[in-house]
MARVOMI-21837 format. One record per residue: residue in three letters; x, y, z negated of N, C-alpha, C, O in turn. Coordinates in Angstrom, 3 decimals, padded with zeros to 6 digits. Each point is the difference from the previous one (the first is absolute). Layout:
<torgu aa="Ala" n_px="X" n_py="Y" n_pz="Z" ca_px="X" ca_py="Y" ca_pz="Z" c_px="X" c_py="Y" c_pz="Z" o_px="X" o_py="Y" o_pz="Z"/>
...
***
This chain:
<torgu aa="Met" n_px="085.611" n_py="072.828" n_pz="-064.397" ca_px="000.316" ca_py="001.299" ca_pz="-000.165" c_px="000.314" c_py="000.338" c_pz="-001.500" o_px="-000.651" o_py="-000.256" o_pz="-001.013"/>
<torgu aa="Ser" n_px="001.694" n_py="000.827" n_pz="001.157" ca_px="000.214" ca_py="000.261" ca_pz="-001.533" c_px="-000.568" c_py="002.018" c_pz="-000.535" o_px="000.054" o_py="001.018" o_pz="000.690"/>
<torgu aa="Val" n_px="-000.460" n_py="-001.181" n_pz="-001.920" ca_px="-000.517" ca_py="001.341" ca_pz="-000.370" c_px="000.757" c_py="000.299" c_pz="-001.467" o_px="000.392" o_py="-000.801" o_pz="-000.849"/>
<torgu aa="Ser" n_px="-000.338" n_py="002.289" n_pz="000.883" ca_px="000.950" ca_py="000.213" ca_pz="-001.576" c_px="-001.260" c_py="000.568" c_pz="-000.483" o_px="-000.920" o_py="000.562" o_pz="000.595"/>
<torgu aa="Leu" n_px="001.135" n_py="-000.883" n_pz="-001.956" ca_px="-001.634" ca_py="000.831" ca_pz="-000.855" c_px="000.923" c_py="000.256" c_pz="-001.368" o_px="000.496" o_py="-000.957" o_pz="-000.595"/>
<torgu aa="Arg" n_px="-000.324" n_py="002.233" n_pz="000.181" ca_px="000.132" ca_py="000.158" ca_pz="-001.297" c_px="-000.852" c_py="000.138" c_pz="-000.900" o_px="-000.838" o_py="000.893" o_pz="000.119"/>
<torgu aa="Leu" n_px="000.839" n_py="-001.809" n_pz="-001.332" ca_px="-001.439" ca_py="-000.164" ca_pz="-000.623" c_px="000.615" c_py="000.502" c_pz="-001.228" o_px="001.137" o_py="-000.237" o_pz="-000.410"/>
<torgu aa="Pro" n_px="-002.410" n_py="001.254" n_pz="-000.329" ca_px="-000.128" ca_py="000.426" ca_pz="-001.180" c_px="000.731" c_py="-000.977" c_pz="-001.264" o_px="-000.229" o_py="-001.191" o_pz="000.216"/>
<torgu aa="Glu" n_px="000.896" n_py="001.381" n_pz="-001.239" ca_px="000.585" ca_py="-000.665" ca_pz="-000.803" c_px="-000.763" c_py="-000.894" c_pz="-001.131" o_px="000.442" o_py="-000.964" o_pz="-000.625"/>
<torgu aa="Asp" n_px="-001.981" n_py="001.707" n_pz="000.542" ca_px="-000.790" ca_py="-001.302" ca_pz="-000.640" c_px="-000.293" c_py="-000.582" c_pz="001.169" o_px="000.377" o_py="-001.132" o_pz="-000.300"/>
<torgu aa="Leu" n_px="-000.908" n_py="000.994" n_pz="001.832" ca_px="-000.374" ca_py="-001.312" ca_pz="000.532" c_px="000.788" c_py="-000.649" c_pz="000.305" o_px="-000.374" o_py="-001.153" o_pz="000.212"/>
<torgu aa="Asp" n_px="001.908" n_py="001.442" n_pz="000.003" ca_px="001.353" ca_py="-000.656" ca_pz="000.039" c_px="000.215" c_py="-001.032" c_pz="-001.086" o_px="000.717" o_py="-000.988" o_pz="000.160"/>
<torgu aa="Lys" n_px="-001.334" n_py="001.249" n_pz="-001.202" ca_px="000.229" ca_py="-000.463" ca_pz="-001.289" c_px="-001.212" c_py="-001.452" c_pz="-000.141" o_px="000.308" o_py="-001.186" o_pz="-000.114"/>
<torgu aa="Arg" n_px="-001.657" n_py="001.764" n_pz="000.169" ca_px="-000.874" ca_py="-000.329" ca_pz="000.467" c_px="-000.147" c_py="-001.233" c_pz="001.057" o_px="-000.706" o_py="-001.002" o_pz="-000.120"/>
<torgu aa="Leu" n_px="001.642" n_py="001.393" n_pz="001.270" ca_px="-000.053" ca_py="-001.334" ca_pz="001.010" c_px="001.047" c_py="-000.927" c_pz="-000.202" o_px="-000.159" o_py="-001.174" o_pz="000.337"/>
<torgu aa="Gly" n_px="001.428" n_py="001.650" n_pz="-000.953" ca_px="001.094" ca_py="-000.268" ca_pz="-000.627" c_px="-000.472" c_py="-001.653" c_pz="-000.738" o_px="000.402" o_py="-001.131" o_pz="000.272"/>
<torgu aa="Asp" n_px="-001.345" n_py="001.589" n_pz="-001.217" ca_px="-000.321" ca_py="-000.889" ca_pz="-001.244" c_px="-001.233" c_py="-000.940" c_pz="000.497" o_px="-000.214" o_py="-001.099" o_pz="-000.511"/>
<torgu aa="Leu" n_px="-000.579" n_py="001.650" n_pz="001.565" ca_px="-000.581" ca_py="-000.808" ca_pz="000.550" c_px="000.637" c_py="-001.071" c_pz="000.761" o_px="-000.404" o_py="-001.162" o_pz="-000.055"/>
<torgu aa="Ala" n_px="001.613" n_py="001.622" n_pz="000.923" ca_px="000.820" ca_py="-001.127" ca_pz="000.467" c_px="-000.144" c_py="-000.930" c_pz="-000.627" o_px="-000.822" o_py="-000.915" o_pz="000.038"/>
<torgu aa="Val" n_px="002.474" n_py="001.357" n_pz="-001.264" ca_px="000.458" ca_py="-001.039" ca_pz="-000.761" c_px="-001.111" c_py="-000.935" c_pz="-000.848" o_px="000.345" o_py="-001.115" o_pz="-000.392"/>
<torgu aa="Lys" n_px="-001.648" n_py="001.610" n_pz="000.140" ca_px="-000.657" ca_py="-000.656" ca_pz="-000.390" c_px="-000.563" c_py="-001.481" c_pz="000.811" o_px="000.104" o_py="-001.167" o_pz="-000.381"/>
<torgu aa="Thr" n_px="-000.424" n_py="001.455" n_pz="001.025" ca_px="-000.343" ca_py="-000.716" ca_pz="000.980" c_px="001.146" c_py="-000.524" c_pz="001.319" o_px="-000.470" o_py="-000.703" o_pz="000.895"/>
<torgu aa="Gly" n_px="001.646" n_py="001.008" n_pz="-000.859" ca_px="000.716" ca_py="-000.978" ca_pz="000.621" c_px="000.050" c_py="000.258" c_pz="001.617" o_px="000.559" o_py="-000.589" o_pz="000.926"/>
<torgu aa="Arg" n_px="-001.440" n_py="001.793" n_pz="-001.023" ca_px="-000.003" ca_py="000.801" ca_pz="001.707" c_px="000.697" c_py="001.009" c_pz="000.042" o_px="000.444" o_py="000.519" o_pz="-001.024"/>
<torgu aa="Ser" n_px="-000.202" n_py="-000.019" n_pz="002.335" ca_px="000.569" ca_py="001.324" ca_pz="000.238" c_px="-000.747" c_py="001.489" c_pz="-000.382" o_px="-001.155" o_py="000.163" o_pz="-000.393"/>
<torgu aa="Lys" n_px="002.155" n_py="000.815" n_pz="000.629" ca_px="-001.092" ca_py="000.954" ca_pz="-000.035" c_px="-000.279" c_py="000.499" c_pz="001.439" o_px="-000.620" o_py="001.019" o_pz="000.306"/>
<torgu aa="Thr" n_px="001.217" n_py="-001.964" n_pz="000.558" ca_px="-000.259" ca_py="000.465" ca_pz="001.055" c_px="-001.655" c_py="-000.613" c_pz="000.398" o_px="-000.816" o_py="000.755" o_pz="000.530"/>
<torgu aa="Phe" n_px="000.527" n_py="-001.984" n_pz="-000.815" ca_px="-000.716" ca_py="-000.654" ca_pz="000.254" c_px="-001.330" c_py="000.987" c_pz="-000.901" o_px="-001.025" o_py="000.405" o_pz="000.549"/>
<torgu aa="Tyr" n_px="001.335" n_py="-000.216" n_pz="-001.813" ca_px="-000.920" ca_py="000.818" ca_pz="-000.509" c_px="-000.262" c_py="001.050" c_pz="000.735" o_px="-001.216" o_py="000.180" o_pz="000.064"/>
<torgu aa="Met" n_px="002.023" n_py="000.837" n_pz="000.703" ca_px="-000.143" ca_py="001.459" ca_pz="000.477" c_px="-000.816" c_py="-001.251" c_pz="001.353" o_px="-000.992" o_py="-000.344" o_pz="-000.643"/>
<torgu aa="Leu" n_px="000.883" n_py="-000.504" n_pz="002.147" ca_px="-000.206" ca_py="000.224" ca_pz="000.641" c_px="-001.822" c_py="-000.911" c_pz="-000.448" o_px="-000.816" o_py="-000.196" o_pz="000.900"/>
<torgu aa="Glu" n_px="000.533" n_py="-000.216" n_pz="-002.360" ca_px="-001.722" ca_py="-000.644" ca_pz="-000.240" c_px="-000.481" c_py="001.736" c_pz="-000.114" o_px="-000.961" o_py="000.409" o_pz="000.652"/>
<torgu aa="Ala" n_px="001.616" n_py="000.331" n_pz="-001.390" ca_px="-000.711" ca_py="001.057" ca_pz="-000.039" c_px="-000.275" c_py="000.869" c_pz="001.074" o_px="-001.126" o_py="000.492" o_pz="000.068"/>
<torgu aa="Ile" n_px="002.252" n_py="-000.139" n_pz="001.056" ca_px="-000.712" ca_py="000.413" ca_pz="000.870" c_px="-000.743" c_py="-000.594" c_pz="001.392" o_px="-000.584" o_py="000.713" o_pz="000.817"/>
<torgu aa="Arg" n_px="000.725" n_py="-002.084" n_pz="-000.732" ca_px="-001.149" ca_py="-001.065" ca_pz="000.064" c_px="-001.184" c_py="000.643" c_pz="-000.612" o_px="-000.495" o_py="001.005" o_pz="000.511"/>
<torgu aa="Glu" n_px="000.040" n_py="-001.524" n_pz="-001.547" ca_px="-001.040" ca_py="-000.013" ca_pz="-000.807" c_px="-000.552" c_py="001.722" c_pz="000.933" o_px="-000.870" o_py="000.147" o_pz="000.858"/>
<torgu aa="His" n_px="001.690" n_py="000.766" n_pz="-001.414" ca_px="-000.835" ca_py="000.826" ca_pz="-000.204" c_px="000.145" c_py="001.415" c_pz="001.922" o_px="-000.584" o_py="001.032" o_pz="000.331"/>
<torgu aa="Leu" n_px="001.502" n_py="-001.769" n_pz="000.206" ca_px="-000.015" ca_py="000.600" ca_pz="001.608" c_px="-001.777" c_py="000.159" c_pz="000.698" o_px="-000.462" o_py="000.960" o_pz="000.616"/>
<torgu aa="Asp" n_px="-000.234" n_py="-002.276" n_pz="-000.994" ca_px="-001.073" ca_py="000.051" ca_pz="000.913" c_px="-000.840" c_py="001.167" c_pz="-000.299" o_px="-000.519" o_py="000.779" o_pz="000.799"/>
<torgu aa="Asp" n_px="000.458" n_py="-000.787" n_pz="-002.428" ca_px="-000.574" ca_py="001.306" ca_pz="-000.925" c_px="000.154" c_py="001.057" c_pz="000.406" o_px="-000.998" o_py="000.517" o_pz="000.502"/>
<torgu aa="Leu" n_px="002.053" n_py="000.145" n_pz="-000.517" ca_px="000.055" ca_py="001.092" ca_pz="000.768" c_px="-000.112" c_py="000.367" c_pz="001.244" o_px="-000.320" o_py="001.154" o_pz="000.283"/>
<torgu aa="Glu" n_px="000.639" n_py="-002.359" n_pz="000.916" ca_px="-000.499" ca_py="000.110" ca_pz="001.376" c_px="-001.432" c_py="000.083" c_pz="-000.379" o_px="-000.497" o_py="000.990" o_pz="000.537"/>
<torgu aa="Asn" n_px="-000.131" n_py="-001.476" n_pz="-001.067" ca_px="-001.572" ca_py="-000.070" ca_pz="-000.121" c_px="-000.541" c_py="001.400" c_pz="-000.367" o_px="-001.039" o_py="000.485" o_pz="000.449"/>
<torgu aa="Leu" n_px="001.900" n_py="000.110" n_pz="-001.343" ca_px="-000.267" ca_py="001.326" ca_pz="-000.560" c_px="000.209" c_py="001.211" c_pz="001.226" o_px="-000.626" o_py="001.011" o_pz="000.318"/>
<torgu aa="Tyr" n_px="001.421" n_py="-001.454" n_pz="000.000" ca_px="000.674" ca_py="001.321" ca_pz="001.249" c_px="-001.061" c_py="-000.326" c_pz="001.002" o_px="-000.456" o_py="001.027" o_pz="000.504"/>
<torgu aa="Leu" n_px="-000.128" n_py="-002.224" n_pz="-000.019" ca_px="-001.214" ca_py="-000.143" ca_pz="001.253" c_px="-000.898" c_py="000.672" c_pz="-000.608" o_px="-000.354" o_py="001.060" o_pz="000.517"/>
<torgu aa="Ala" n_px="-000.247" n_py="-001.490" n_pz="-001.762" ca_px="-001.245" ca_py="000.978" ca_pz="-000.861" c_px="000.283" c_py="001.429" c_pz="-000.121" o_px="-000.983" o_py="000.731" o_pz="-000.118"/>
<torgu aa="Glu" n_px="002.201" n_py="-000.170" n_pz="000.125" ca_px="-000.358" ca_py="001.407" ca_pz="-000.497" c_px="000.242" c_py="000.228" c_pz="002.007" o_px="-000.496" o_py="001.033" o_pz="000.450"/>
<torgu aa="Gln" n_px="001.049" n_py="-001.764" n_pz="000.334" ca_px="-000.220" ca_py="000.602" ca_pz="001.410" c_px="-001.475" c_py="000.270" c_pz="000.465" o_px="-000.536" o_py="000.960" o_pz="000.553"/>
<torgu aa="Arg" n_px="000.055" n_py="-002.276" n_pz="-001.027" ca_px="-001.782" ca_py="000.312" ca_pz="000.332" c_px="-000.630" c_py="000.811" c_pz="-000.448" o_px="-000.736" o_py="000.785" o_pz="000.598"/>
<torgu aa="Leu" n_px="000.973" n_py="-000.877" n_pz="-001.886" ca_px="-000.625" ca_py="001.236" ca_pz="-000.947" c_px="-000.137" c_py="001.118" c_pz="000.605" o_px="-001.034" o_py="000.628" o_pz="000.228"/>
<torgu aa="Ile" n_px="002.959" n_py="-000.196" n_pz="000.236" ca_px="-000.093" ca_py="001.475" ca_pz="000.898" c_px="-001.025" c_py="-000.086" c_pz="001.448" o_px="-000.949" o_py="000.769" o_pz="000.152"/>
<torgu aa="Asp" n_px="001.203" n_py="-001.490" n_pz="000.528" ca_px="-000.658" ca_py="-000.285" ca_pz="001.330" c_px="-001.041" c_py="000.158" c_pz="-000.571" o_px="000.177" o_py="001.060" o_pz="-000.601"/>
<torgu aa="Ser" n_px="-001.496" n_py="-001.521" n_pz="000.304" ca_px="-001.056" ca_py="000.014" ca_pz="-000.560" c_px="-000.632" c_py="001.169" c_pz="-000.584" o_px="-001.197" o_py="000.280" o_pz="000.056"/>
<torgu aa="Arg" n_px="002.367" n_py="000.544" n_pz="-000.770" ca_px="-000.889" ca_py="001.607" ca_pz="-000.463" c_px="000.591" c_py="000.964" c_pz="001.083" o_px="-000.225" o_py="001.207" o_pz="-000.085"/>
<torgu aa="Ala" n_px="001.060" n_py="-001.781" n_pz="001.211" ca_px="000.092" ca_py="000.863" ca_pz="001.387" c_px="-000.652" c_py="-000.248" c_pz="000.558" o_px="-000.081" o_py="000.730" o_pz="000.987"/>
<torgu aa="Gly" n_px="-000.693" n_py="-001.611" n_pz="-001.035" ca_px="-001.027" ca_py="-000.070" ca_pz="000.757" c_px="000.447" c_py="-001.698" c_pz="001.656" o_px="-000.723" o_py="-000.662" o_pz="000.745"/>
<torgu aa="Arg" n_px="001.820" n_py="000.720" n_pz="-000.924" ca_px="000.478" ca_py="-001.130" ca_pz="000.894" c_px="-000.269" c_py="-000.912" c_pz="000.230" o_px="000.259" o_py="-000.534" o_pz="001.079"/>
<torgu aa="Thr" n_px="-001.170" n_py="-000.232" n_pz="-002.441" ca_px="-000.648" ca_py="-001.654" ca_pz="000.063" c_px="-001.352" c_py="000.644" c_pz="-001.220" o_px="-000.039" o_py="000.964" o_pz="-000.764"/>
<torgu aa="Arg" n_px="-000.921" n_py="-002.066" n_pz="001.101" ca_px="-000.915" ca_py="000.275" ca_pz="-001.275" c_px="000.237" c_py="-001.349" c_pz="-000.815" o_px="000.711" o_py="-001.001" o_pz="000.095"/>
<torgu aa="Ala" n_px="-001.724" n_py="001.532" n_pz="-000.980" ca_px="-000.082" ca_py="-001.917" ca_pz="-001.013" c_px="-001.279" c_py="-000.225" c_pz="000.431" o_px="-000.631" o_py="000.676" o_pz="000.814"/>
<torgu aa="Ile" n_px="000.236" n_py="-001.778" n_pz="-001.469" ca_px="-000.865" ca_py="-000.806" ca_pz="000.670" c_px="-000.842" c_py="-000.308" c_pz="-001.275" o_px="000.509" o_py="000.821" o_pz="-000.764"/>
<torgu aa="Ser" n_px="-001.268" n_py="-001.330" n_pz="000.179" ca_px="-000.493" ca_py="-000.657" ca_pz="-000.685" c_px="000.302" c_py="-001.338" c_pz="-000.510" o_px="000.615" o_py="-000.788" o_pz="000.718"/>
<torgu aa="Leu" n_px="-000.917" n_py="000.529" n_pz="-001.655" ca_px="000.088" ca_py="-001.940" ca_pz="-000.417" c_px="-001.307" c_py="-000.679" c_pz="001.157" o_px="000.144" o_py="-001.048" o_pz="000.629"/>
<torgu aa="Asp" n_px="-001.345" n_py="001.915" n_pz="-000.572" ca_px="-000.905" ca_py="-001.036" ca_pz="000.550" c_px="000.581" c_py="000.228" c_pz="001.314" o_px="000.052" o_py="-001.092" o_pz="000.566"/>
<torgu aa="Glu" n_px="000.468" n_py="002.140" n_pz="000.273" ca_px="000.577" ca_py="-000.211" ca_pz="001.584" c_px="001.088" c_py="-001.317" c_pz="-000.031" o_px="000.137" o_py="-000.595" o_pz="001.069"/>
<torgu aa="Val" n_px="000.649" n_py="000.109" n_pz="-002.257" ca_px="001.119" ca_py="-000.246" ca_pz="000.013" c_px="-000.787" c_py="-001.659" c_pz="-000.145" o_px="000.472" o_py="-000.911" o_pz="000.679"/>
<torgu aa="Ile" n_px="-001.430" n_py="000.696" n_pz="-001.416" ca_px="-000.676" ca_py="-001.575" ca_pz="000.022" c_px="-001.137" c_py="000.113" c_pz="001.278" o_px="-000.716" o_py="-001.001" o_pz="000.013"/>
<torgu aa="His" n_px="000.452" n_py="001.784" n_pz="000.843" ca_px="-000.758" ca_py="-000.158" ca_pz="000.875" c_px="001.141" c_py="-000.265" c_pz="001.413" o_px="-000.264" o_py="-000.794" o_pz="000.903"/>
<torgu aa="Arg" n_px="001.356" n_py="001.511" n_pz="-000.948" ca_px="001.291" ca_py="-000.235" ca_pz="001.048" c_px="000.302" c_py="-001.782" c_pz="-000.295" o_px="-000.071" o_py="-000.935" o_pz="000.798"/>
<torgu aa="Leu" n_px="000.429" n_py="000.943" n_pz="-002.283" ca_px="001.044" ca_py="-001.229" ca_pz="-000.074" c_px="-001.261" c_py="-001.326" c_pz="-000.038" o_px="000.098" o_py="-001.067" o_pz="000.606"/>
<torgu aa="Gly" n_px="-001.180" n_py="001.466" n_pz="-001.431" ca_px="-000.747" ca_py="-001.440" ca_pz="-000.272" c_px="000.000" c_py="000.209" c_pz="-001.364" o_px="000.945" o_py="000.664" o_pz="-000.425"/>
<torgu aa="Glu" n_px="-001.777" n_py="-001.067" n_pz="-000.385" ca_px="000.007" ca_py="000.152" ca_pz="-001.226" c_px="000.935" c_py="-001.332" c_pz="-000.829" o_px="000.023" o_py="000.159" o_pz="-001.220"/>
<torgu aa="Asn" n_px="000.416" n_py="-000.895" n_pz="001.517" ca_px="001.464" ca_py="-001.537" ca_pz="-000.073" c_px="001.005" c_py="000.938" c_pz="000.463" o_px="000.786" o_py="000.181" o_pz="-000.930"/>
<torgu aa="Glu" n_px="-000.496" n_py="000.416" n_pz="001.831" ca_px="001.167" ca_py="000.385" ca_pz="000.437" c_px="000.048" c_py="000.829" c_pz="-000.586" o_px="001.103" o_py="000.069" o_pz="-000.542"/>
<torgu aa="Ala" n_px="-002.167" n_py="001.240" n_pz="000.129" ca_px="000.754" ca_py="001.348" ca_pz="-000.615" c_px="000.819" c_py="-000.122" c_pz="-001.662" o_px="000.943" o_py="000.620" o_pz="-000.491"/>
<torgu aa="Phe" n_px="-002.182" n_py="-002.167" n_pz="-000.235" ca_px="000.667" ca_py="-000.052" ca_pz="-001.120" c_px="001.101" c_py="-001.261" c_pz="-000.287" o_px="000.476" o_py="-000.050" o_pz="-001.134"/>
<torgu aa="Leu" n_px="-000.176" n_py="-000.680" n_pz="001.846" ca_px="000.978" ca_py="-001.162" ca_pz="000.245" c_px="000.918" c_py="-000.041" c_pz="000.904" o_px="000.805" o_py="-000.931" o_pz="-000.005"/>
<torgu aa="Gly" n_px="-000.741" n_py="002.071" n_pz="001.088" ca_px="001.314" ca_py="000.183" ca_pz="000.504" c_px="-000.396" c_py="-001.268" c_pz="000.968" o_px="-000.827" o_py="-000.894" o_pz="-000.183"/>
<torgu aa="Ser" n_px="001.932" n_py="001.205" n_pz="001.540" ca_px="-000.324" ca_py="-000.876" ca_pz="001.294" c_px="-000.136" c_py="-001.602" c_pz="-000.529" o_px="000.146" o_py="-000.328" o_pz="-001.177"/>
<torgu aa="Pro" n_px="-000.419" n_py="-000.494" n_pz="002.154" ca_px="000.224" ca_py="-001.497" ca_pz="-000.384" c_px="001.664" c_py="-000.395" c_pz="-000.013" o_px="000.644" o_py="-000.640" o_pz="-000.831"/>
<torgu aa="Ala" n_px="-000.224" n_py="001.292" n_pz="002.107" ca_px="001.468" ca_py="-000.092" ca_pz="-000.302" c_px="000.848" c_py="000.258" c_pz="-001.079" o_px="000.963" o_py="-000.706" o_pz="-000.298"/>
<torgu aa="Ser" n_px="-001.384" n_py="001.899" n_pz="-000.392" ca_px="000.537" ca_py="000.520" ca_pz="-001.034" c_px="-000.168" c_py="-000.854" c_pz="-001.660" o_px="000.600" o_py="000.039" o_pz="-001.075"/>
<torgu aa="Arg" n_px="-001.986" n_py="-000.902" n_pz="001.754" ca_px="-000.458" ca_py="-000.649" ca_pz="-001.546" c_px="001.214" c_py="-001.325" c_pz="-000.091" o_px="000.598" o_py="-000.400" o_pz="-000.999"/>
<torgu aa="Asp" n_px="-000.513" n_py="-000.031" n_pz="002.270" ca_px="000.924" ca_py="-001.201" ca_pz="000.356" c_px="001.768" c_py="-000.074" c_pz="-000.833" o_px="000.803" o_py="-000.811" o_pz="-000.463"/>
<torgu aa="Ser" n_px="-000.969" n_py="002.135" n_pz="000.684" ca_px="001.389" ca_py="-000.030" ca_pz="-000.656" c_px="000.636" c_py="000.136" c_pz="-000.997" o_px="001.221" o_py="-000.156" o_pz="000.020"/>
***
């Protein structure tokens, strides 16, 4: 898939300088930046939606004590066994 992006001059210069200094392409660094920050943007959107739902009474918050009770102390603080193995 091809995407066209017009960068402000200052960002284009910084990106070009980095590419020259490292021998990598500008595309490489643009993809790295997207990969690095897309998860953050998705998580932010999800958190905002959960906050809206909570304030509207569509969901309810649970306390840390309830999380620990539901998951057990080890799972609440360490994650599931499968996630620790990866």
